[in-house]
A tleap script that builds the chain and sets N, CA, C and O, in Angstrom:
source leaprc.protein.ff14SB
mol = sequence {
  NMET LYS ASN ILE LEU VAL ALA ILE ASN PHE
  ASP ASN LEU SER GLU THR VAL MET ARG LYS
  ALA SER GLU ILE ALA GLU LYS PHE GLY SER
  LYS ILE TRP LEU VAL HIE VAL THR SER GLU
  PHE ALA THR LEU THR GLY ASN LYS ALA ALA
  SER GLN THR ILE ARG ASP ASN ARG ALA LYS
  ILE LEU ARG GLU GLU HIE ARG GLN ILE GLN
  ASP TYR ALA LYS GLY LEU GLU GLU LYS GLY
  CILE
}
set mol.1.N position { 21.191 11.070 5.133 }
set mol.1.CA position { 20.114 10.167 5.550 }
set mol.1.C position { 19.922 9.060 4.604 }
set mol.1.O position { 19.891 9.286 3.395 }
set mol.2.N position { 19.787 7.844 5.095 }
set mol.2.CA position { 19.576 6.743 4.257 }
set mol.2.C position { 17.988 6.642 3.943 }
set mol.2.O position { 17.128 7.161 4.655 }
set mol.3.N position { 17.751 5.947 2.849 }
set mol.3.CA position { 16.374 5.753 2.477 }
set mol.3.C position { 16.065 4.258 2.235 }
set mol.3.O position { 16.873 3.500 1.700 }
set mol.4.N position { 14.873 3.895 2.654 }
set mol.4.CA position { 14.470 2.507 2.427 }
set mol.4.C position { 13.144 2.513 1.640 }
set mol.4.O position { 12.150 3.101 2.067 }
set mol.5.N position { 13.166 1.855 0.505 }
set mol.5.CA position { 11.964 1.770 -0.316 }
set mol.5.C position { 11.239 0.397 -0.020 }
set mol.5.O position { 11.793 -0.690 -0.180 }
set mol.6.N position { 9.987 0.553 0.410 }
set mol.6.CA position { 9.186 -0.636 0.775 }
set mol.6.C position { 8.011 -0.749 -0.157 }
set mol.6.O position { 7.111 0.090 -0.199 }
set mol.7.N position { 8.067 -1.850 -0.915 }
set mol.7.CA position { 6.791 -2.144 -1.857 }
set mol.7.C position { 5.856 -2.958 -1.040 }
set mol.7.O position { 6.146 -3.965 -0.395 }
set mol.8.N position { 4.615 -2.349 -1.160 }
set mol.8.CA position { 3.552 -3.101 -0.400 }
set mol.8.C position { 2.502 -3.647 -1.409 }
set mol.8.O position { 2.059 -2.922 -2.299 }
set mol.9.N position { 2.133 -4.869 -1.262 }
set mol.9.CA position { 1.059 -5.414 -2.130 }
set mol.9.C position { -0.092 -6.051 -1.351 }
set mol.9.O position { -1.026 -6.627 -1.910 }
set mol.10.N position { 0.033 -5.911 0.018 }
set mol.10.CA position { -1.034 -6.311 0.893 }
set mol.10.C position { -1.238 -7.813 0.863 }
set mol.10.O position { -2.359 -8.296 1.017 }
set mol.11.N position { -0.155 -8.551 0.667 }
set mol.11.CA position { -0.243 -10.038 0.841 }
set mol.11.C position { 0.021 -10.362 2.366 }
set mol.11.O position { 0.032 -9.464 3.208 }
set mol.12.N position { 0.223 -11.627 2.661 }
set mol.12.CA position { 0.362 -12.026 4.001 }
set mol.12.C position { 1.703 -11.583 4.583 }
set mol.12.O position { 1.872 -11.602 5.802 }
set mol.13.N position { 2.629 -11.198 3.770 }
set mol.13.CA position { 4.009 -10.796 4.257 }
set mol.13.C position { 4.060 -9.258 4.524 }
set mol.13.O position { 5.037 -8.801 5.118 }
set mol.14.N position { 3.134 -8.509 4.145 }
set mol.14.CA position { 3.184 -6.981 4.196 }
set mol.14.C position { 3.457 -6.534 5.592 }
set mol.14.O position { 4.287 -5.651 5.809 }
set mol.15.N position { 2.803 -7.099 6.519 }
set mol.15.CA position { 2.988 -6.625 7.969 }
set mol.15.C position { 4.427 -6.951 8.398 }
set mol.15.O position { 5.098 -6.147 9.046 }
set mol.16.N position { 4.880 -8.165 8.012 }
set mol.16.CA position { 6.265 -8.518 8.403 }
set mol.16.C position { 7.329 -7.631 7.713 }
set mol.16.O position { 8.335 -7.240 8.305 }
set mol.17.N position { 7.049 -7.345 6.446 }
set mol.17.CA position { 7.984 -6.353 5.714 }
set mol.17.C position { 7.991 -5.032 6.349 }
set mol.17.O position { 9.056 -4.441 6.530 }
set mol.18.N position { 6.843 -4.529 6.702 }
set mol.18.CA position { 6.780 -3.221 7.367 }
set mol.18.C position { 7.460 -3.223 8.714 }
set mol.18.O position { 8.099 -2.238 9.084 }
set mol.19.N position { 7.337 -4.321 9.463 }
set mol.19.CA position { 7.934 -4.344 10.792 }
set mol.19.C position { 9.452 -4.336 10.638 }
set mol.19.O position { 10.143 -3.578 11.318 }
set mol.20.N position { 9.975 -5.181 9.742 }
set mol.20.CA position { 11.452 -5.298 9.482 }
set mol.20.C position { 11.982 -3.956 9.034 }
set mol.20.O position { 12.989 -3.480 9.558 }
set mol.21.N position { 11.288 -3.309 8.029 }
set mol.21.CA position { 11.764 -2.019 7.479 }
set mol.21.C position { 11.800 -0.966 8.626 }
set mol.21.O position { 12.716 -0.145 8.693 }
set mol.22.N position { 10.834 -1.009 9.477 }
set mol.22.CA position { 10.737 -0.059 10.612 }
set mol.22.C position { 11.916 -0.304 11.540 }
set mol.22.O position { 12.541 0.657 11.988 }
set mol.23.N position { 12.258 -1.609 11.857 }
set mol.23.CA position { 13.291 -1.897 12.750 }
set mol.23.C position { 14.701 -1.384 12.078 }
set mol.23.O position { 15.531 -0.785 12.762 }
set mol.24.N position { 14.890 -1.644 10.788 }
set mol.24.CA position { 16.088 -1.179 10.163 }
set mol.24.C position { 16.182 0.415 10.124 }
set mol.24.O position { 17.247 0.996 10.327 }
set mol.25.N position { 15.016 1.058 9.853 }
set mol.25.CA position { 15.020 2.531 9.805 }
set mol.25.C position { 15.367 3.055 11.222 }
set mol.25.O position { 16.142 4.001 11.363 }
set mol.26.N position { 14.808 2.454 12.224 }
set mol.26.CA position { 15.127 2.958 13.545 }
set mol.26.C position { 16.627 2.816 13.869 }
set mol.26.O position { 17.252 3.727 14.414 }
set mol.27.N position { 17.167 1.674 13.523 }
set mol.27.CA position { 18.600 1.390 13.822 }
set mol.27.C position { 19.543 2.253 13.082 }
set mol.27.O position { 20.583 2.631 13.622 }
set mol.28.N position { 19.222 2.599 11.824 }
set mol.28.CA position { 20.166 3.433 11.048 }
set mol.28.C position { 19.708 4.909 10.835 }
set mol.28.O position { 20.342 5.684 10.119 }
set mol.29.N position { 18.644 5.228 11.455 }
set mol.29.CA position { 18.064 6.608 11.189 }
set mol.29.C position { 17.579 6.955 9.842 }
set mol.29.O position { 17.709 8.083 9.366 }
set mol.30.N position { 16.993 5.923 9.208 }
set mol.30.CA position { 16.615 6.029 7.807 }
set mol.30.C position { 15.203 6.494 7.641 }
set mol.30.O position { 14.383 6.395 8.554 }
set mol.31.N position { 14.931 6.992 6.490 }
set mol.31.CA position { 13.610 7.227 6.066 }
set mol.31.C position { 12.941 6.126 5.275 }
set mol.31.O position { 13.603 5.497 4.450 }
set mol.32.N position { 11.708 5.871 5.477 }
set mol.32.CA position { 10.999 4.832 4.729 }
set mol.32.C position { 10.070 5.452 3.685 }
set mol.32.O position { 9.287 6.343 4.016 }
set mol.33.N position { 10.143 4.991 2.415 }
set mol.33.CA position { 9.303 5.357 1.438 }
set mol.33.C position { 8.431 4.192 1.086 }
set mol.33.O position { 8.939 3.124 0.744 }
set mol.34.N position { 7.063 4.370 1.162 }
set mol.34.CA position { 6.149 3.338 0.812 }
set mol.34.C position { 5.715 3.390 -0.646 }
set mol.34.O position { 5.483 4.495 -1.137 }
set mol.35.N position { 5.587 2.309 -1.364 }
set mol.35.CA position { 5.107 2.379 -2.666 }
set mol.35.C position { 4.106 1.219 -2.904 }
set mol.35.O position { 4.382 0.080 -2.527 }
set mol.36.N position { 2.996 1.500 -3.503 }
set mol.36.CA position { 2.054 0.451 -3.863 }
set mol.36.C position { 1.669 0.687 -5.329 }
set mol.36.O position { 1.080 1.713 -5.671 }
set mol.37.N position { 2.010 -0.269 -6.178 }
set mol.37.CA position { 1.687 -0.209 -7.573 }
set mol.37.C position { 0.544 -1.133 -7.872 }
set mol.37.O position { 0.572 -2.291 -7.456 }
set mol.38.N position { -0.446 -0.676 -8.566 }
set mol.38.CA position { -1.494 -1.492 -9.025 }
set mol.38.C position { -1.788 -1.275 -10.434 }
set mol.38.O position { -1.529 -0.206 -10.987 }
set mol.39.N position { -2.322 -2.265 -11.025 }
set mol.39.CA position { -2.638 -2.115 -12.480 }
set mol.39.C position { -4.134 -1.666 -12.647 }
set mol.39.O position { -4.973 -1.971 -11.800 }
set mol.40.N position { -4.416 -0.994 -13.674 }
set mol.40.CA position { -5.807 -0.670 -13.945 }
set mol.40.C position { -6.530 -1.917 -14.377 }
set mol.40.O position { -6.055 -2.700 -15.200 }
set mol.41.N position { -7.696 -2.073 -13.792 }
set mol.41.CA position { -8.473 -3.245 -14.069 }
set mol.41.C position { -9.405 -3.026 -15.297 }
set mol.41.O position { -10.440 -2.361 -15.260 }
set mol.42.N position { -8.911 -3.666 -16.383 }
set mol.42.CA position { -9.729 -3.391 -17.654 }
set mol.42.C position { -10.811 -4.373 -17.734 }
set mol.42.O position { -10.575 -5.567 -17.549 }
set mol.43.N position { -11.929 -3.960 -17.987 }
set mol.43.CA position { -13.118 -4.856 -18.215 }
set mol.43.C position { -13.301 -5.169 -19.672 }
set mol.43.O position { -13.218 -4.276 -20.516 }
set mol.44.N position { -13.536 -6.359 -19.968 }
set mol.44.CA position { -13.636 -6.886 -21.265 }
set mol.44.C position { -15.105 -7.256 -21.649 }
set mol.44.O position { -15.371 -7.795 -22.723 }
set mol.45.N position { -16.028 -6.941 -20.725 }
set mol.45.CA position { -17.362 -7.259 -20.939 }
set mol.45.C position { -18.207 -6.205 -21.707 }
set mol.45.O position { -17.950 -5.017 -21.514 }
set mol.46.N position { -19.106 -6.528 -22.485 }
set mol.46.CA position { -19.941 -5.492 -23.147 }
set mol.46.C position { -21.077 -5.116 -22.268 }
set mol.46.O position { -21.796 -4.176 -22.606 }
set mol.47.N position { -21.297 -5.760 -21.185 }
set mol.47.CA position { -22.394 -5.421 -20.308 }
set mol.47.C position { -22.032 -4.253 -19.465 }
set mol.47.O position { -21.179 -4.361 -18.584 }
set mol.48.N position { -22.716 -3.030 -19.730 }
set mol.48.CA position { -22.259 -1.835 -19.079 }
set mol.48.C position { -22.570 -1.891 -17.596 }
set mol.48.O position { -21.792 -1.418 -16.768 }
set mol.49.N position { -23.731 -2.482 -17.263 }
set mol.49.CA position { -24.031 -2.615 -15.775 }
set mol.49.C position { -22.989 -3.420 -15.074 }
set mol.49.O position { -22.475 -3.044 -14.021 }
set mol.50.N position { -22.683 -4.551 -15.687 }
set mol.50.CA position { -21.671 -5.424 -14.950 }
set mol.50.C position { -20.301 -4.688 -15.000 }
set mol.50.O position { -19.535 -4.780 -14.041 }
set mol.51.N position { -19.996 -3.998 -16.042 }
set mol.51.CA position { -18.733 -3.269 -15.993 }
set mol.51.C position { -18.647 -2.237 -14.932 }
set mol.51.O position { -17.623 -2.106 -14.261 }
set mol.52.N position { -19.695 -1.506 -14.767 }
set mol.52.CA position { -19.709 -0.483 -13.689 }
set mol.52.C position { -19.638 -1.112 -12.324 }
set mol.52.O position { -18.966 -0.598 -11.430 }
set mol.53.N position { -20.346 -2.254 -12.152 }
set mol.53.CA position { -20.168 -2.906 -10.821 }
set mol.53.C position { -18.828 -3.391 -10.540 }
set mol.53.O position { -18.358 -3.366 -9.402 }
set mol.54.N position { -18.157 -3.864 -11.629 }
set mol.54.CA position { -16.736 -4.292 -11.428 }
set mol.54.C position { -15.859 -3.095 -11.132 }
set mol.54.O position { -15.017 -3.164 -10.237 }
set mol.55.N position { -16.020 -2.040 -11.828 }
set mol.55.CA position { -15.203 -0.786 -11.613 }
set mol.55.C position { -15.433 -0.225 -10.180 }
set mol.55.O position { -14.518 0.236 -9.497 }
set mol.56.N position { -16.695 -0.300 -9.793 }
set mol.56.CA position { -17.105 0.218 -8.405 }
set mol.56.C position { -16.337 -0.694 -7.305 }
set mol.56.O position { -15.773 -0.201 -6.328 }
set mol.57.N position { -16.381 -1.978 -7.561 }
set mol.57.CA position { -15.772 -2.887 -6.634 }
set mol.57.C position { -14.256 -2.599 -6.544 }
set mol.57.O position { -13.671 -2.461 -5.469 }
set mol.58.N position { -13.666 -2.519 -7.753 }
set mol.58.CA position { -12.245 -2.288 -7.849 }
set mol.58.C position { -11.865 -0.959 -7.109 }
set mol.58.O position { -10.880 -0.918 -6.372 }
set mol.59.N position { -12.670 0.122 -7.326 }
set mol.59.CA position { -12.434 1.398 -6.665 }
set mol.59.C position { -12.505 1.255 -5.175 }
set mol.59.O position { -11.703 1.840 -4.448 }
set mol.60.N position { -13.462 0.479 -4.711 }
set mol.60.CA position { -13.601 0.273 -3.293 }
set mol.60.C position { -12.350 -0.378 -2.700 }
set mol.60.O position { -11.873 0.037 -1.644 }
set mol.61.N position { -11.816 -1.411 -3.389 }
set mol.61.CA position { -10.646 -2.099 -2.981 }
set mol.61.C position { -9.453 -1.163 -2.955 }
set mol.61.O position { -8.628 -1.231 -2.044 }
set mol.62.N position { -9.350 -0.244 -3.997 }
set mol.62.CA position { -8.180 0.652 -4.058 }
set mol.62.C position { -8.310 1.718 -2.910 }
set mol.62.O position { -7.304 2.140 -2.340 }
set mol.63.N position { -9.512 2.120 -2.605 }
set mol.63.CA position { -9.706 3.049 -1.536 }
set mol.63.C position { -9.255 2.470 -0.187 }
set mol.63.O position { -8.640 3.165 0.621 }
set mol.64.N position { -9.582 1.149 0.050 }
set mol.64.CA position { -9.121 0.535 1.269 }
set mol.64.C position { -7.678 0.398 1.342 }
set mol.64.O position { -7.073 0.596 2.396 }
set mol.65.N position { -7.046 0.032 0.148 }
set mol.65.CA position { -5.606 -0.080 0.167 }
set mol.65.C position { -4.944 1.256 0.480 }
set mol.65.O position { -3.978 1.319 1.241 }
set mol.66.N position { -5.479 2.330 -0.121 }
set mol.66.CA position { -5.022 3.581 0.187 }
set mol.66.C position { -5.048 3.949 1.707 }
set mol.66.O position { -4.093 4.492 2.261 }
set mol.67.N position { -6.169 3.626 2.315 }
set mol.67.CA position { -6.320 3.811 3.757 }
set mol.67.C position { -5.221 3.016 4.549 }
set mol.67.O position { -4.604 3.527 5.483 }
set mol.68.N position { -5.022 1.760 4.123 }
set mol.68.CA position { -3.974 0.900 4.724 }
set mol.68.C position { -2.612 1.629 4.729 }
set mol.68.O position { -1.909 1.695 5.737 }
set mol.69.N position { -2.286 2.170 3.542 }
set mol.69.CA position { -0.961 2.814 3.356 }
set mol.69.C position { -0.874 3.997 4.261 }
set mol.69.O position { 0.155 4.263 4.883 }
set mol.70.N position { -2.034 4.744 4.330 }
set mol.70.CA position { -2.036 5.916 5.244 }
set mol.70.C position { -1.833 5.538 6.663 }
set mol.70.O position { -1.175 6.251 7.420 }
set mol.71.N position { -2.415 4.373 7.054 }
set mol.71.CA position { -2.235 3.912 8.433 }
set mol.71.C position { -0.771 3.523 8.672 }
set mol.71.O position { -0.220 3.886 9.712 }
set mol.72.N position { -0.121 2.801 7.753 }
set mol.72.CA position { 1.337 2.507 7.832 }
set mol.72.C position { 2.118 3.754 8.000 }
set mol.72.O position { 2.987 3.865 8.864 }
set mol.73.N position { 1.793 4.713 7.148 }
set mol.73.CA position { 2.584 5.989 7.244 }
set mol.73.C position { 2.387 6.712 8.545 }
set mol.73.O position { 3.335 7.265 9.103 }
set mol.74.N position { 1.134 6.718 9.050 }
set mol.74.CA position { 0.954 7.334 10.352 }
set mol.74.C position { 1.673 6.655 11.485 }
set mol.74.O position { 2.164 7.314 12.401 }
set mol.75.N position { 1.740 5.317 11.431 }
set mol.75.CA position { 2.437 4.566 12.381 }
set mol.75.C position { 3.997 4.805 12.382 }
set mol.75.O position { 4.661 4.752 13.417 }
set mol.76.N position { 4.510 5.063 11.179 }
set mol.76.CA position { 5.875 5.332 11.080 }
set mol.76.C position { 6.168 6.781 11.551 }
set mol.76.O position { 7.169 7.047 12.216 }
set mol.77.N position { 5.296 7.660 11.194 }
set mol.77.CA position { 5.372 9.055 11.685 }
set mol.77.C position { 5.428 9.133 13.240 }
set mol.77.O position { 6.240 9.842 13.835 }
set mol.78.N position { 4.494 8.342 13.852 }
set mol.78.CA position { 4.463 8.297 15.291 }
set mol.78.C position { 5.756 7.757 16.003 }
set mol.78.O position { 6.080 8.082 17.145 }
set mol.79.N position { 6.439 6.914 15.213 }
set mol.79.CA position { 7.718 6.341 15.680 }
set mol.79.C position { 8.849 7.444 15.355 }
set mol.79.O position { 9.968 7.306 15.848 }
set mol.80.N position { 8.588 8.397 14.632 }
set mol.80.CA position { 9.633 9.424 14.215 }
set mol.80.C position { 10.381 8.957 12.975 }
set mol.80.O position { 11.468 9.477 12.723 }
set mol.81.N position { 9.908 8.069 12.228 }
set mol.81.CA position { 10.545 7.584 11.058 }
set mol.81.C position { 10.084 8.300 9.769 }
set mol.81.O position { 10.557 7.977 8.680 }
savepdb mol mol.pdb
quit
């Protein structure tokens, strides 16, 4: 079985990359591995209230990105990839 590693960063090309990877996987009977790497957002402010707000916002963004990856994976599973 062949493997395809797809890096997702949720820019404007992510949908195109997923579509192309899916086409290749279907053609060759490959398995797709999705990866999303993000860096920890370090706050440099001494204001604890602001820091918590920033961390809460970053956590919200990461949860949404996680949901998007799950949606991509579900779509691939439904195609048998």
